[in-house]
C-alpha positions in Angstrom: 81.0 6.6 -18.3 83.5 9.4 -17.9 82.9 12.5 -15.8 84.6 15.1 -18.0 87.2 17.2 -16.2 87.9 14.6 -13.6 91.4 13.3 -13.1 90.2 9.8 -13.1 87.7 7.8 -15.1 84.6 6.8 -13.1 83.0 3.8 -14.8 79.6 3.7 -13.3 78.6 0.5 -15.2 81.6 -1.5 -13.8 80.5 -3.0 -10.5 84.1 -3.8 -9.5 84.1 -4.7 -5.8 80.3 -4.0 -5.6 78.8 -7.5 -6.3 75.2 -6.5 -5.5 74.5 -3.1 -7.1 70.8 -3.8 -7.0 68.4 -4.8 -4.2 66.1 -7.7 -3.8 62.5 -7.3 -4.6 61.5 -7.9 -1.0 63.9 -5.2 0.2 62.7 -2.8 -2.4 59.1 -3.3 -1.4 60.0 -2.9 2.3 61.7 0.4 1.7 58.8 1.5 -0.5 56.4 0.7 2.3 58.4 2.8 4.7 58.5 5.7 2.4 54.8 5.5 1.8 54.1 5.2 5.5 56.2 8.3 6.2 54.3 10.2 3.4 51.0 9.3 5.1 52.3 10.6 8.4 53.2 13.9 6.8 49.8 14.2 5.2 48.0 13.6 8.5 50.4 16.0 10.3 49.7 18.7 7.7 46.0 18.3 8.0 45.7 18.0 11.8 48.1 20.5 13.3 47.2 24.2 13.6 49.3 26.6 11.6 52.3 27.9 13.3 52.8 31.7 13.4 55.1 32.0 10.4 52.9 29.7 8.4 49.9 32.0 9.1 52.1 35.0 8.3 53.0 33.5 4.9 49.4 32.7 4.3 48.5 36.4 4.6 51.1 37.0 1.9 49.3 34.6 -0.4 46.3 37.0 -0.4 48.3 39.9 -1.7 49.2 40.8 -5.3 52.8 42.1 -4.9 56.0 41.1 -6.6 57.9 40.4 -3.4 58.0 41.0 0.4 60.3 42.6 2.9 61.3 39.3 4.6 61.6 36.9 1.7 61.0 36.5 -2.0 57.5 35.5 -3.1 57.7 31.8 -3.9 56.3 30.6 -0.6 53.3 32.9 -1.1 52.8 31.3 -4.6 53.1 27.8 -3.1 50.4 28.6 -0.5 48.1 30.2 -3.1 48.4 27.1 -5.2 47.4 24.8 -2.4 44.5 27.0 -1.1 43.1 27.4 -4.6 42.6 23.6 -4.6 41.8 22.8 -1.0 40.6 26.2 0.4 41.9 28.1 3.4 42.5 25.0 5.5 45.6 23.6 7.2 46.0 21.1 4.4 45.5 23.7 1.7 48.1 25.9 3.1 50.6 23.0 3.4 49.7 21.1 0.3 52.4 22.5 -1.9 55.0 21.7 0.8 54.0 18.1 0.6 54.6 18.2 -3.1 57.9 19.9 -2.6 59.0 17.0 -0.4 58.0 14.5 -3.0 59.9 16.4 -5.7 62.9 16.6 -3.4 62.8 12.8 -2.9 62.7 12.2 -6.7 65.5 14.6 -7.5 67.7 13.4 -4.7 67.2 9.8 -5.8 68.1 10.5 -9.4 71.3 12.4 -8.4 72.5 9.4 -6.4 71.4 7.0 -9.1 73.2 8.8 -11.9 76.4 8.9 -9.9 76.4 5.4 -8.4 74.1 3.3 -10.6 73.5 1.4 -7.4 70.0 1.1 -6.1 71.2 0.3 -2.6 72.8 3.8 -2.4 69.6 5.4 -3.8 67.4 3.7 -1.2 69.8 4.7 1.6 69.7 8.4 0.5 65.9 8.3 0.4 65.7 6.8 3.8 68.1 9.4 5.2 65.8 12.1 4.0 62.8 10.6 5.7 64.8 9.8 8.9 65.6 13.4 9.6 62.8 15.0 11.7 62.8 18.2 9.6 62.2 16.5 6.3 60.5 13.3 7.4 57.8 15.3 9.3 58.3 19.0 9.7 58.7 19.7 6.0 54.9 19.4 6.0 55.0 22.9 7.5 55.4 25.6 4.9 58.3 28.0 5.0 60.5 29.6 2.4 63.0 26.7 2.9 60.3 24.2 1.8 60.2 26.0 -1.6 64.0 26.4 -1.8 65.0 22.8 -1.2 63.5 21.1 -4.4 64.8 23.9 -6.6 68.3 23.9 -5.1 68.4 20.1 -5.5 67.2 20.4 -9.1 69.9 23.0 -9.9 72.6 20.6 -8.6 70.9 17.7 -10.5 71.3 19.8 -13.7 75.0 20.2 -13.0 75.3 16.5 -12.4 73.9 16.1 -15.9 76.6 18.5 -17.2 79.2 16.3 -15.7 77.5 13.1 -16.9 77.0 14.2 -20.5 79.5 17.0 -21.1 76.6 18.8 -22.8 76.7 22.5 -21.8 73.0 23.0 -22.5 72.3 21.5 -19.1 73.8 24.7 -17.6 70.8 26.6 -18.9 68.4 24.4 -16.9 70.6 24.9 -13.9 70.1 28.6 -14.4 66.3 28.1 -14.5 66.3 26.2 -11.2 68.9 28.6 -9.7 66.6 31.5 -10.4 63.6 29.7 -8.9 65.7 28.9 -5.8 66.5 32.6 -5.5 62.8 33.4 -5.8 62.3 31.0 -2.8 64.9 32.3 -0.4 68.0 34.5 -0.4 70.1 31.8 1.2 70.2 30.1 -2.2 73.3 32.4 -2.9 75.2 30.2 -0.5 75.3 27.5 -3.2 77.2 29.8 -5.6 80.6 28.9 -4.3 79.8 25.2 -4.9 78.8 26.0 -8.5 81.9 28.1 -9.0 84.2 25.4 -7.6 82.4 22.8 -9.8 83.2 24.9 -12.9 86.8 26.0 -12.2 88.5 23.5 -9.9 88.5 20.4 -12.2 90.7 20.3 -15.3 87.8 21.4 -17.5 87.9 24.9 -16.1 88.9 26.6 -19.4 86.2 24.8 -21.3 83.4 26.2 -19.1 85.0 29.6 -18.5 85.2 30.1 -22.3 81.7 28.6 -22.9 78.6 30.8 -23.3 76.4 28.3 -21.4 77.4 29.1 -17.7 77.2 32.8 -18.4 73.8 32.4 -20.1 72.7 30.4 -17.0 73.6 33.4 -14.8 71.5 35.7 -17.1 68.6 33.3 -17.0 68.7 33.1 -13.1 68.8 36.9 -12.8 65.9 37.2 -15.3 63.8 34.8 -13.2 64.8 36.6 -10.1 63.7 39.9 -11.7 60.4 40.3 -9.7 62.5 40.6 -6.5 64.9 43.1 -8.1 62.1 45.2 -9.5 60.3 45.3 -6.1 63.4 46.2 -4.2 64.4 48.9 -6.8 61.0 50.6 -6.2 61.3 50.2 -2.3 64.8 51.5 -1.7 66.2 47.9 -1.7 64.4 47.2 1.5 64.7 43.4 1.4 68.5 43.5 0.9 69.1 46.0 3.6 66.8 44.0 5.9 68.9 40.8 5.4 72.2 42.7 5.4 71.6 43.6 9.1 71.6 39.9 9.9 74.7 39.2 7.8 76.8 41.9 9.2 75.8 42.3 12.8 78.5 41.3 15.3 77.3 40.9 18.9 79.4 39.5 21.7 80.8 36.0 21.3 78.7 33.3 22.9 79.4 29.6 23.5 75.7 29.2 24.2 74.7 30.2 20.7 77.2 27.8 19.2 75.7 25.0 21.4 72.2 26.1 20.3 73.1 25.9 16.6 74.7 22.5 16.9 71.9 21.3 19.2 69.4 22.3 16.5 71.3 20.2 13.9 71.3 17.2 16.2 67.6 17.5 16.8 66.3 18.4 13.3 68.7 16.2 11.3 69.2 13.5 13.9 71.5 12.6 16.8 73.2 10.0 14.7 72.3 11.2 11.2 73.9 14.6 11.6 77.4 13.4 12.4 77.1 10.5 9.8 76.2 13.0 7.1 78.7 15.6 8.1 81.6 13.1 8.2 80.5 11.7 4.7 80.5 15.3 3.3 84.0 16.1 4.5 85.3 12.7 3.3 83.8 13.3 -0.1 85.3 16.9 -0.2 88.7 15.6 0.6 88.6 13.1 -2.2 86.9 15.4 -4.6 89.4 18.3 -4.3 92.4 15.9 -4.3 91.2 14.2 -7.5 89.4 17.1 -9.2 86.0 15.2 -9.3 83.4 17.7 -10.3 80.3 16.1 -8.7 82.1 15.4 -5.5 83.3 19.0 -5.4 79.8 20.3 -6.2 77.9 18.3 -3.6 80.5 18.5 -0.7 81.0 22.3 -1.2 77.3 22.8 -1.3 77.2 21.6 2.3 80.6 22.2 3.9 80.8 26.0 3.2 77.3 26.9 4.3 77.8 24.7 7.4 81.1 26.4 8.3 79.6 29.8 7.7 76.6 29.1 10.0 78.9 27.6 12.6 81.0 30.8 12.5 78.0 33.1 12.6 76.6 31.1 15.5 79.4 32.5 17.7 77.6 35.8 17.7 74.1 35.3 16.2 71.2 33.0 16.9 70.8 30.9 13.8 67.1 30.2 12.9 66.1 26.6 13.0 65.4 26.4 9.3 68.3 28.5 7.9 70.6 25.5 7.3 67.9 23.1 6.2 68.4 23.7 2.5 71.8 22.0 2.6 71.2 18.7 4.4 69.5 16.9 1.5 72.6 17.7 -0.5 74.5 16.3 2.4 72.5 13.0 2.3 73.5 12.7 -1.4 77.1 13.4 -0.7 77.3 11.0 2.3 75.6 8.2 0.3 77.9 8.7 -2.7 80.9 8.7 -0.3 79.6 5.4 1.2 79.2 3.9 -2.2 82.8 4.9 -3.0 84.0 3.1 0.2 82.2 0.0 -0.8 84.3 -0.1 -4.0 87.7 0.1 -2.3 89.0 -3.3 -1.1 91.6 -1.5 1.1 88.8 0.3 2.9 86.6 -2.7 3.6 86.7 -2.2 7.3 85.8 1.5 7.1 83.1 0.7 4.6 81.5 -1.8 6.9 81.7 0.5 9.9 80.3 3.5 7.8 77.4 1.3 6.6 76.5 0.2 10.1 76.5 3.8 11.3 74.3 4.8 8.3 71.7 2.2 9.1 71.9 3.1 12.8 71.2 6.7 11.9 68.3 5.7 9.6 66.6 3.4 12.0 67.0 5.7 15.0 65.9 8.7 12.9 62.8 7.0 11.7 61.9 6.1 15.3 62.3 9.7 16.3 60.2 10.9 13.5 57.4 8.5 14.4 57.6 9.4 18.0 57.5 13.1 17.2 54.4 12.5 15.0 52.6 10.6 17.8 53.6 13.2 20.4 52.1 16.1 18.5 49.2 14.4 16.8 48.0 12.0 19.4 49.7 13.0 22.6 48.4 15.1 25.5 51.4 15.4 27.9 53.6 18.5 27.5 57.0 16.9 28.0 59.0 20.1 27.6 56.5 22.4 29.2 56.7 26.0 28.1 59.9 25.2 26.2 58.1 22.9 23.8 58.7 24.2 20.2 55.3 23.0 19.1 53.3 24.3 22.0 55.1 27.6 21.9 53.0 28.5 18.9 49.7 26.9 19.9 46.5 28.2 21.4 45.9 31.3 19.3 42.3 30.1 18.7 41.6 31.0 22.3 42.9 34.5 21.8 40.9 34.8 18.6 37.7 33.6 20.3 38.0 36.1 23.0 38.7 38.9 20.5 35.6 37.9 18.5 33.5 38.1 21.7 35.0 41.5 22.6 34.2 42.9 19.1 30.6 41.9 19.5 30.3 43.3 23.1 31.9 46.6 22.3 30.9 47.3 18.8 34.5 47.7 17.7 35.0 47.2 13.9 38.7 46.4 13.6 41.6 44.8 15.4 45.1 46.1 16.0 48.2 44.3 17.1 51.9 45.1 17.7 53.7 42.0 16.5 53.4 40.0 13.2 52.8 36.7 14.9 49.6 37.8 16.7 48.6 39.7 13.6 49.0 36.6 11.4 47.2 34.2 13.8 44.3 36.5 14.3 44.0 37.0 10.5 43.9 33.2 10.2 41.5 32.4 12.9 39.1 35.2 12.0 39.4 34.7 8.3 35.6 34.2 7.9 34.6 37.2 10.0 35.4 39.9 7.5 37.0 42.1 10.2 40.1 44.2 9.4 43.1 43.0 11.3 46.2 45.2 11.1 49.6 45.4 12.7 50.2 49.0 13.8 54.0 48.9 13.8 56.6 47.4 11.4 54.6 48.7 8.5 57.6 48.0 6.2 56.3 44.4 6.2 53.2 45.5 4.3 54.6 47.5 1.4 52.2 47.4 -1.5 49.6 45.4 0.4 45.9 46.0 -0.5 43.6 48.2 1.6 42.7 46.2 4.7 39.4 48.1 5.1 40.1 51.7 6.0 36.4 52.7 5.7 35.8 50.3 8.6 38.7 51.7 10.6 38.5 55.5 10.1 36.2 57.0 12.7 35.4 53.7 14.4 36.4 52.1 17.6 39.0 49.4 17.4 40.2 46.5 19.6 43.8 46.2 20.6 45.0 42.6 21.1 48.6 42.3 22.2 51.0 40.3 24.4 51.0 41.6 27.9 54.5 43.0 27.3 53.1 45.2 24.6 50.1 46.5 26.7 51.8 49.9 27.1 54.1 49.8 24.1 56.1 53.1 23.9 54.7 53.7 20.4 51.4 54.6 21.9 52.8 57.8 23.3 52.0 60.7 21.2 49.2 59.0 19.2 46.4 60.6 21.1 44.5 57.3 21.2 42.3 56.5 24.2 42.6 52.9 25.4 40.5 51.1 27.9 41.5 47.7 29.2 38.8 45.0 28.8 40.7 42.1 30.3 43.3 39.4 29.6 43.3 36.0 27.9 45.7 33.2 28.2 47.0 31.2 25.3 47.2 27.6 26.6 48.5 24.3 25.2 47.9 21.0 27.0 47.0 22.8 30.2 50.1 25.1 30.2 49.8 28.9 29.7 52.1 29.6 26.8 51.4 33.4 26.7 49.1 36.1 28.0 47.4 38.8 26.0 45.6 42.0 26.9 42.5 43.3 25.2 41.8 47.1 25.0 39.4 49.3 23.1 40.9 52.0 21.0 39.0 55.3 20.3 39.7 58.8 19.1 42.5 57.7 16.7 42.9 56.4 13.2 46.2 54.6 12.6 48.5 55.7 9.7 49.1 52.5 7.7 51.6 54.2 5.4 54.0 55.9 7.7 57.2 57.5 6.4 60.4 55.4 6.2 62.7 55.5 9.2 59.8 56.4 11.6 59.0 54.2 14.6 55.8 52.8 13.1 57.6 51.9 9.8 60.9 50.3 11.0 61.4 46.5 11.4 64.1 45.0 13.6 65.2 41.7 11.8 67.4 40.5 14.7 64.3 40.5 16.9 62.7 38.0 14.5 65.5 35.5 14.3 65.2 32.8 16.8 63.2 34.9 19.2 61.9 31.8 21.0 61.6 28.1 20.6 60.3 27.2 17.1 61.3 30.5 15.5 62.0 29.7 11.9 62.9 33.0 10.4 
């Protein structure tokens, strides 16, 4: 089979120096058992662990009928609405679509590697790599915009692999569909555009695709699918784009600590061995791909290398959220596996091939062990190994705050709850979802553009309950409101015996909040840099 546009012919049916392109039945069943076991762990994890703050926040989105949101496009809200329509407002219902997204990602990743290598050993290694990374093997059970982005991004690249495999330009149209769905999931999908451009113009086929209507039609299709976000932004002064632009353009002071934090996150979420193994494979594939003009090698390696280098550069001045780079590593697993397969086929590189294979298996075995340990620690463990720095415990214990708030409502006769941060707002909405009590965030009202009436008739003229972190007890925004506040007490948010946060409860009287303040006013504005990586576990 010839990859059109390449400077060399890649005969995928010629095993050459690859005497065993298949795997034994026993090995296949063993890998299948591992993959099934990891799936079971994700299902249990999704059902057992309480929602983290961002998950609860996205769940509140799923209850609204708007085209898009300030923070992100709407796909994650649609994912959650799909799951809760089947399983109700439960942990599993919220996370169900994420479990399906992981399954879809596995299937697409496997087919990309299969089509390039025709070697089932390479396919199984790629699948095991995905499950051996903590973020995908376990944490992808938690819903986030990245969970929606990953399968669509992989499917877009799969469509382009089909372009290279068949030479049929109609596959560009499907790439446009998946590209539009990726953009509807998260704006970071645009970071794959340089890889797509390089795929089209670097190999010798450049004039064929530049003069073809198919790539340009794909762009039109992607933009048409992305239209809900464009329409919403056009009617809200391009709020989402300006919100994200702050993160992209801010330039605080240089910090070695931020670089170390970014790299440390990759080692922890991808794997202490899997991260360097994948990255080295990506750059080796890029070197060969650009030297020889191989379209698929260029596509996959650029889809990882450029975003990684960008995030590494931005980490010199900005805290990179833990999930921001996660869309690229499944592409990296495909690239690293294809590079390994290429090494297997080169007699002159037999020693490097053996060494790379050993490192790949070391990364897989150690990674799977880490994933299983992480599962046991959070699902069955009781000891807080990292104390207050634990990323899971940092977002646990909100049910205690909600229970205290429920008791205070009953004792005071208050009819609504107010907060001053989206995390507390979202968790209270989640834990009090059956109580039919309005929960509102007083500030950052730009987050709630177009949202439905939270229950103004139960707010206007009635006493409210203010529930906030101790640091927000006397938030400066209260000045000038005329509200009368009386402190009822405090409540701790604890996890495994450790206080992870403290909250104040106050009654609010003689004031009705303005839920539609004018833009550029204190109650309207949102500060995106305060969201990104604000504490352990921040995923924004």
